[in-house]
VMD Tcl script that builds the backbone (N, CA, C; Angstrom):
set m [mol new atoms 312]
animate dup $m
set s [atomselect $m all]
$s set {name element resname resid chain x y z} {
  {N N LEU 1 A 0.829 -1.188 0.000}
  {CA C LEU 1 A 0.000 0.000 0.000}
  {C C LEU 1 A 0.877 1.257 0.000}
  {N N LYS 2 A 1.980 1.201 0.776}
  {CA C LYS 2 A 2.861 2.365 0.828}
  {C C LYS 2 A 3.465 2.669 -0.539}
  {N N SER 3 A 3.804 1.632 -1.297}
  {CA C SER 3 A 4.397 1.884 -2.615}
  {C C SER 3 A 3.367 2.483 -3.571}
  {N N VAL 4 A 2.115 2.048 -3.486}
  {CA C VAL 4 A 1.059 2.608 -4.337}
  {C C VAL 4 A 0.838 4.073 -3.990}
  {N N VAL 5 A 0.744 4.375 -2.705}
  {CA C VAL 5 A 0.547 5.764 -2.286}
  {C C VAL 5 A 1.768 6.593 -2.683}
  {N N GLY 6 A 2.953 5.998 -2.609}
  {CA C GLY 6 A 4.161 6.690 -3.037}
  {C C GLY 6 A 4.112 7.067 -4.508}
  {N N GLU 7 A 3.629 6.150 -5.340}
  {CA C GLU 7 A 3.473 6.435 -6.771}
  {C C GLU 7 A 2.455 7.556 -6.991}
  {N N LEU 8 A 1.369 7.526 -6.255}
  {CA C LEU 8 A 0.352 8.571 -6.368}
  {C C LEU 8 A 0.905 9.921 -5.914}
  {N N ARG 9 A 1.739 9.896 -4.878}
  {CA C ARG 9 A 2.349 11.134 -4.385}
  {C C ARG 9 A 3.332 11.688 -5.417}
  {N N ARG 10 A 4.165 10.821 -5.991}
  {CA C ARG 10 A 5.124 11.279 -7.013}
  {C C ARG 10 A 4.417 11.861 -8.234}
  {N N ALA 11 A 3.220 11.368 -8.524}
  {CA C ALA 11 A 2.442 11.882 -9.655}
  {C C ALA 11 A 1.677 13.153 -9.288}
  {N N GLY 12 A 1.739 13.572 -8.019}
  {CA C GLY 12 A 1.041 14.773 -7.591}
  {C C GLY 12 A -0.438 14.569 -7.333}
  {N N LEU 13 A -0.877 13.317 -7.257}
  {CA C LEU 13 A -2.297 13.043 -7.045}
  {C C LEU 13 A -2.672 13.051 -5.574}
  {N N VAL 14 A -1.708 12.749 -4.704}
  {CA C VAL 14 A -1.927 12.870 -3.266}
  {C C VAL 14 A -0.744 13.604 -2.656}
  {N N ARG 15 A -0.977 14.163 -1.485}
  {CA C ARG 15 A 0.107 14.780 -0.723}
  {C C ARG 15 A 0.056 14.153 0.664}
  {N N SER 16 A 1.173 14.218 1.347}
  {CA C SER 16 A 1.233 13.573 2.650}
  {C C SER 16 A 1.867 14.493 3.674}
  {N N ARG 17 A 1.577 14.183 4.943}
  {CA C ARG 17 A 2.188 14.896 6.056}
  {C C ARG 17 A 2.426 13.865 7.147}
  {N N ARG 18 A 3.632 13.893 7.702}
  {CA C ARG 18 A 3.996 12.973 8.776}
  {C C ARG 18 A 3.521 13.514 10.125}
  {N N GLY 19 A 3.504 12.623 11.095}
  {CA C GLY 19 A 3.188 13.037 12.453}
  {C C GLY 19 A 1.816 12.601 12.905}
  {N N CYS 20 A 1.502 12.953 14.150}
  {CA C CYS 20 A 0.233 12.529 14.736}
  {C C CYS 20 A -0.968 13.165 14.032}
  {N N GLU 21 A -0.784 14.303 13.420}
  {CA C GLU 21 A -1.860 14.945 12.652}
  {C C GLU 21 A -1.687 14.680 11.158}
  {N N GLY 22 A -0.804 13.744 10.836}
  {CA C GLY 22 A -0.481 13.465 9.442}
  {C C GLY 22 A -1.494 12.578 8.756}
  {N N GLY 23 A -1.215 12.297 7.511}
  {CA C GLY 23 A -2.070 11.452 6.701}
  {C C GLY 23 A -1.848 11.767 5.237}
  {N N TYR 24 A -2.794 11.388 4.434}
  {CA C TYR 24 A -2.739 11.624 2.989}
  {C C TYR 24 A -3.982 12.387 2.557}
  {N N TRP 25 A -3.795 13.328 1.654}
  {CA C TRP 25 A -4.884 14.118 1.086}
  {C C TRP 25 A -4.712 14.171 -0.410}
  {N N LEU 26 A -5.795 14.434 -1.102}
  {CA C LEU 26 A -5.695 14.594 -2.548}
  {C C LEU 26 A -4.804 15.785 -2.861}
  {N N GLY 27 A -3.992 15.630 -3.894}
  {CA C GLY 27 A -3.077 16.693 -4.293}
  {C C GLY 27 A -3.757 17.782 -5.094}
  {N N ARG 28 A -4.895 17.483 -5.666}
  {CA C ARG 28 A -5.712 18.450 -6.403}
  {C C ARG 28 A -7.173 18.108 -6.119}
  {N N PRO 29 A -8.072 18.988 -6.482}
  {CA C PRO 29 A -9.496 18.678 -6.271}
  {C C PRO 29 A -9.902 17.389 -6.989}
  {N N ALA 30 A -10.802 16.648 -6.381}
  {CA C ALA 30 A -11.266 15.377 -6.951}
  {C C ALA 30 A -11.833 15.545 -8.356}
  {N N GLU 31 A -12.364 16.727 -8.649}
  {CA C GLU 31 A -12.924 17.004 -9.981}
  {C C GLU 31 A -11.835 17.089 -11.055}
  {N N GLU 32 A -10.585 17.257 -10.629}
  {CA C GLU 32 A -9.474 17.410 -11.576}
  {C C GLU 32 A -8.621 16.150 -11.711}
  {N N ILE 33 A -8.980 15.089 -11.005}
  {CA C ILE 33 A -8.207 13.845 -11.067}
  {C C ILE 33 A -9.035 12.791 -11.786}
  {N N ALA 34 A -8.594 12.443 -12.981}
  {CA C ALA 34 A -9.272 11.406 -13.765}
  {C C ALA 34 A -8.781 10.029 -13.327}
  {N N LEU 35 A -9.622 9.042 -13.481}
  {CA C LEU 35 A -9.213 7.678 -13.169}
  {C C LEU 35 A -8.006 7.275 -14.018}
  {N N LEU 36 A -7.925 7.804 -15.220}
  {CA C LEU 36 A -6.777 7.519 -16.082}
  {C C LEU 36 A -5.485 8.015 -15.438}
  {N N ASP 37 A -5.523 9.151 -14.751}
  {CA C ASP 37 A -4.349 9.660 -14.037}
  {C C ASP 37 A -3.893 8.661 -12.977}
  {N N VAL 38 A -4.846 8.104 -12.259}
  {CA C VAL 38 A -4.539 7.156 -11.190}
  {C C VAL 38 A -3.936 5.877 -11.768}
  {N N VAL 39 A -4.558 5.339 -12.798}
  {CA C VAL 39 A -4.064 4.102 -13.411}
  {C C VAL 39 A -2.650 4.294 -13.948}
  {N N ARG 40 A -2.422 5.380 -14.642}
  {CA C ARG 40 A -1.083 5.622 -15.202}
  {C C ARG 40 A -0.043 5.863 -14.119}
  {N N ALA 41 A -0.431 6.515 -13.029}
  {CA C ALA 41 A 0.512 6.749 -11.932}
  {C C ALA 41 A 0.937 5.440 -11.282}
  {N N VAL 42 A 0.008 4.517 -11.149}
  {CA C VAL 42 A 0.282 3.263 -10.454}
  {C C VAL 42 A 0.861 2.200 -11.386}
  {N N ASP 43 A 0.313 2.088 -12.587}
  {CA C ASP 43 A 0.696 1.003 -13.494}
  {C C ASP 43 A 1.555 1.430 -14.676}
  {N N GLY 44 A 1.640 2.713 -14.950}
  {CA C GLY 44 A 2.375 3.148 -16.142}
  {C C GLY 44 A 1.497 3.024 -17.372}
  {N N GLU 45 A 1.787 2.083 -18.196}
  {CA C GLU 45 A 0.993 1.850 -19.405}
  {C C GLU 45 A -0.410 1.383 -19.030}
  {N N LEU 46 A -1.377 1.794 -19.814}
  {CA C LEU 46 A -2.755 1.388 -19.546}
  {C C LEU 46 A -2.931 -0.107 -19.809}
  {N N ILE 47 A -2.462 -0.568 -20.956}
  {CA C ILE 47 A -2.557 -1.983 -21.320}
  {C C ILE 47 A -1.198 -2.436 -21.841}
  {N N THR 48 A -0.755 -3.582 -21.351}
  {CA C THR 48 A 0.452 -4.215 -21.862}
  {C C THR 48 A 0.129 -5.672 -22.163}
  {N N LEU 49 A 0.877 -6.255 -23.046}
  {CA C LEU 49 A 0.748 -7.683 -23.326}
  {C C LEU 49 A 2.094 -8.326 -23.046}
  {N N ARG 50 A 2.067 -9.305 -22.158}
  {CA C ARG 50 A 3.289 -9.965 -21.709}
  {C C ARG 50 A 4.299 -8.959 -21.175}
  {N N GLY 51 A 3.815 -7.894 -20.549}
  {CA C GLY 51 A 4.675 -6.886 -19.950}
  {C C GLY 51 A 5.229 -5.850 -20.913}
  {N N ALA 52 A 4.868 -5.931 -22.176}
  {CA C ALA 52 A 5.379 -4.989 -23.183}
  {C C ALA 52 A 4.264 -4.037 -23.625}
  {N N PRO 53 A 4.615 -2.757 -23.861}
  {CA C PRO 53 A 3.602 -1.822 -24.363}
  {C C PRO 53 A 3.124 -2.231 -25.754}
  {N N LEU 54 A 1.982 -1.712 -26.134}
  {CA C LEU 54 A 1.370 -2.096 -27.413}
  {C C LEU 54 A 2.049 -1.473 -28.634}
  {N N GLY 55 A 2.874 -0.457 -28.431}
  {CA C GLY 55 A 3.465 0.270 -29.541}
  {C C GLY 55 A 4.139 -0.589 -30.591}
  {N N GLY 56 A 4.981 -1.524 -30.188}
  {CA C GLY 56 A 5.720 -2.346 -31.151}
  {C C GLY 56 A 5.134 -3.729 -31.331}
  {N N LEU 57 A 3.917 -3.931 -30.890}
  {CA C LEU 57 A 3.287 -5.250 -30.949}
  {C C LEU 57 A 3.019 -5.670 -32.386}
  {N N GLU 58 A 3.443 -6.876 -32.724}
  {CA C GLU 58 A 3.170 -7.448 -34.048}
  {C C GLU 58 A 2.868 -8.926 -33.896}
  {N N TYR 59 A 1.947 -9.422 -34.731}
  {CA C TYR 59 A 1.651 -10.843 -34.794}
  {C C TYR 59 A 1.844 -11.275 -36.241}
  {N N PRO 60 A 2.347 -12.469 -36.458}
  {CA C PRO 60 A 2.534 -12.952 -37.831}
  {C C PRO 60 A 1.257 -13.562 -38.416}
  {N N GLY 61 A 1.234 -13.649 -39.715}
  {CA C GLY 61 A 0.195 -14.381 -40.430}
  {C C GLY 61 A -1.219 -13.918 -40.171}
  {N N PRO 62 A -2.116 -14.891 -39.982}
  {CA C PRO 62 A -3.542 -14.575 -39.829}
  {C C PRO 62 A -3.857 -13.693 -38.618}
  {N N ALA 63 A -2.968 -13.650 -37.644}
  {CA C ALA 63 A -3.210 -12.848 -36.442}
  {C C ALA 63 A -2.686 -11.426 -36.593}
  {N N ALA 64 A -2.250 -11.032 -37.768}
  {CA C ALA 64 A -1.637 -9.715 -37.981}
  {C C ALA 64 A -2.563 -8.555 -37.626}
  {N N GLY 65 A -3.858 -8.768 -37.651}
  {CA C GLY 65 A -4.808 -7.707 -37.330}
  {C C GLY 65 A -5.022 -7.492 -35.834}
  {N N LEU 66 A -4.559 -8.407 -34.996}
  {CA C LEU 66 A -4.801 -8.305 -33.554}
  {C C LEU 66 A -4.179 -7.081 -32.890}
  {N N PRO 67 A -2.996 -6.642 -33.270}
  {CA C PRO 67 A -2.479 -5.434 -32.620}
  {C C PRO 67 A -3.414 -4.233 -32.747}
  {N N GLY 68 A -4.081 -4.115 -33.878}
  {CA C GLY 68 A -5.052 -3.029 -34.049}
  {C C GLY 68 A -6.220 -3.158 -33.090}
  {N N VAL 69 A -6.643 -4.380 -32.836}
  {CA C VAL 69 A -7.732 -4.620 -31.879}
  {C C VAL 69 A -7.298 -4.185 -30.486}
  {N N TRP 70 A -6.087 -4.598 -30.064}
  {CA C TRP 70 A -5.589 -4.230 -28.740}
  {C C TRP 70 A -5.413 -2.727 -28.615}
  {N N ARG 71 A -4.958 -2.085 -29.671}
  {CA C ARG 71 A -4.788 -0.626 -29.615}
  {C C ARG 71 A -6.138 0.075 -29.506}
  {N N GLN 72 A -7.167 -0.470 -30.163}
  {CA C GLN 72 A -8.502 0.109 -30.050}
  {C C GLN 72 A -9.064 -0.088 -28.647}
  {N N VAL 73 A -8.823 -1.261 -28.053}
  {CA C VAL 73 A -9.243 -1.520 -26.673}
  {C C VAL 73 A -8.575 -0.515 -25.750}
  {N N GLU 74 A -7.279 -0.283 -25.936}
  {CA C GLU 74 A -6.553 0.684 -25.115}
  {C C GLU 74 A -7.102 2.093 -25.299}
  {N N SER 75 A -7.392 2.462 -26.532}
  {CA C SER 75 A -7.931 3.788 -26.817}
  {C C SER 75 A -9.299 3.980 -26.170}
  {N N ASP 76 A -10.149 2.973 -26.281}
  {CA C ASP 76 A -11.486 3.057 -25.688}
  {C C ASP 76 A -11.418 3.114 -24.163}
  {N N ALA 77 A -10.563 2.275 -23.571}
  {CA C ALA 77 A -10.407 2.284 -22.110}
  {C C ALA 77 A -9.864 3.632 -21.648}
  {N N SER 78 A -8.922 4.186 -22.401}
  {CA C SER 78 A -8.360 5.492 -22.071}
  {C C SER 78 A -9.439 6.572 -22.105}
  {N N ALA 79 A -10.313 6.507 -23.086}
  {CA C ALA 79 A -11.392 7.491 -23.193}
  {C C ALA 79 A -12.352 7.393 -22.011}
  {N N VAL 80 A -12.707 6.177 -21.623}
  {CA C VAL 80 A -13.630 5.982 -20.503}
  {C C VAL 80 A -12.995 6.453 -19.200}
  {N N LEU 81 A -11.762 6.005 -18.932}
  {CA C LEU 81 A -11.094 6.371 -17.684}
  {C C LEU 81 A -10.724 7.846 -17.637}
  {N N GLY 82 A -10.434 8.426 -18.786}
  {CA C GLY 82 A -10.102 9.840 -18.834}
  {C C GLY 82 A -11.300 10.744 -18.618}
  {N N ALA 83 A -12.484 10.229 -18.891}
  {CA C ALA 83 A -13.706 11.024 -18.739}
  {C C ALA 83 A -14.287 10.947 -17.328}
  {N N LEU 84 A -13.838 9.985 -16.521}
  {CA C LEU 84 A -14.360 9.829 -15.163}
  {C C LEU 84 A -13.381 10.405 -14.153}
  {N N THR 85 A -13.879 11.233 -13.268}
  {CA C THR 85 A -13.035 11.796 -12.220}
  {C C THR 85 A -13.344 11.118 -10.889}
  {N N LEU 86 A -12.473 11.337 -9.927}
  {CA C LEU 86 A -12.733 10.806 -8.590}
  {C C LEU 86 A -14.035 11.370 -8.033}
  {N N ALA 87 A -14.288 12.633 -8.310}
  {CA C ALA 87 A -15.521 13.261 -7.815}
  {C C ALA 87 A -16.763 12.568 -8.359}
  {N N ALA 88 A -16.702 12.080 -9.583}
  {CA C ALA 88 A -17.856 11.414 -10.189}
  {C C ALA 88 A -18.179 10.094 -9.494}
  {N N LEU 89 A -17.223 9.541 -8.783}
  {CA C LEU 89 A -17.441 8.263 -8.101}
  {C C LEU 89 A -18.029 8.425 -6.712}
  {N N LEU 90 A -17.988 9.646 -6.185}
  {CA C LEU 90 A -18.464 9.894 -4.829}
  {C C LEU 90 A -19.981 10.042 -4.785}
  {N N PRO 91 A -20.589 9.572 -3.694}
  {CA C PRO 91 A -22.015 9.844 -3.511}
  {C C PRO 91 A -22.221 11.350 -3.418}
  {N N ALA 92 A -23.373 11.822 -3.814}
  {CA C ALA 92 A -23.643 13.262 -3.862}
  {C C ALA 92 A -23.335 13.971 -2.547}
  {N N GLY 93 A -23.667 13.411 -1.414}
  {CA C GLY 93 A -23.432 14.056 -0.128}
  {C C GLY 93 A -21.967 14.128 0.261}
  {N N ALA 94 A -21.154 13.252 -0.264}
  {CA C ALA 94 A -19.728 13.206 0.101}
  {C C ALA 94 A -18.920 14.256 -0.630}
  {N N ARG 95 A -19.450 14.830 -1.668}
  {CA C ARG 95 A -18.683 15.799 -2.477}
  {C C ARG 95 A -18.371 17.081 -1.735}
  {N N ALA 96 A -19.165 17.422 -0.742}
  {CA C ALA 96 A -18.934 18.675 -0.018}
  {C C ALA 96 A -17.903 18.509 1.114}
  {N N GLN 97 A -17.537 17.258 1.420}
  {CA C GLN 97 A -16.594 17.001 2.501}
  {C C GLN 97 A -15.163 17.233 2.032}
  {N N PRO 98 A -14.217 17.465 2.974}
  {CA C PRO 98 A -12.816 17.644 2.616}
  {C C PRO 98 A -12.264 16.434 1.895}
  {N N SER 99 A -11.178 16.641 1.153}
  {CA C SER 99 A -10.592 15.603 0.324}
  {C C SER 99 A -9.567 14.760 1.078}
  {N N ALA 100 A -9.908 14.247 2.228}
  {CA C ALA 100 A -8.996 13.405 2.991}
  {C C ALA 100 A -8.996 12.009 2.410}
  {N N VAL 101 A -7.802 11.433 2.239}
  {CA C VAL 101 A -7.674 10.093 1.707}
  {C C VAL 101 A -7.602 9.075 2.831}
  {N N GLY 102 A -6.919 9.390 3.926}
  {CA C GLY 102 A -6.805 8.479 5.052}
  {C C GLY 102 A -5.706 8.948 5.980}
  {N N ALA 103 A -5.643 8.360 7.114}
  {CA C ALA 103 A -4.623 8.722 8.082}
  {C C ALA 103 A -3.440 7.793 7.966}
  {N N ALA 104 A -2.259 8.323 8.315}
  {CA C ALA 104 A -1.055 7.490 8.255}
  {C C ALA 104 A -0.962 6.604 9.468}
}
mol reanalyze $m
mol bondsrecalc $m
mol representation Tube
mol addrep $m
């Protein structure tokens, strides 16, 4: 969990403070953080096959069209995740509360 939060902090999505009053808070308003930002901060590439990015993916013979399918899947997933913010996931009443992520 610490490594995931560390990745989010390095990406500027959360900020932290040590001590008895410490914890983690969103680094920007929830309305400005897309799910795509979170996925990329934690995982890097949105979709990989066998640990490799889709950019240089090639299949021989009859499967030659598959890289295009995977790239379209990645593009569609990117569009969906990029359009959803953290704020959109919150219940209506929770949106007015402070952006606390949790205590350390």
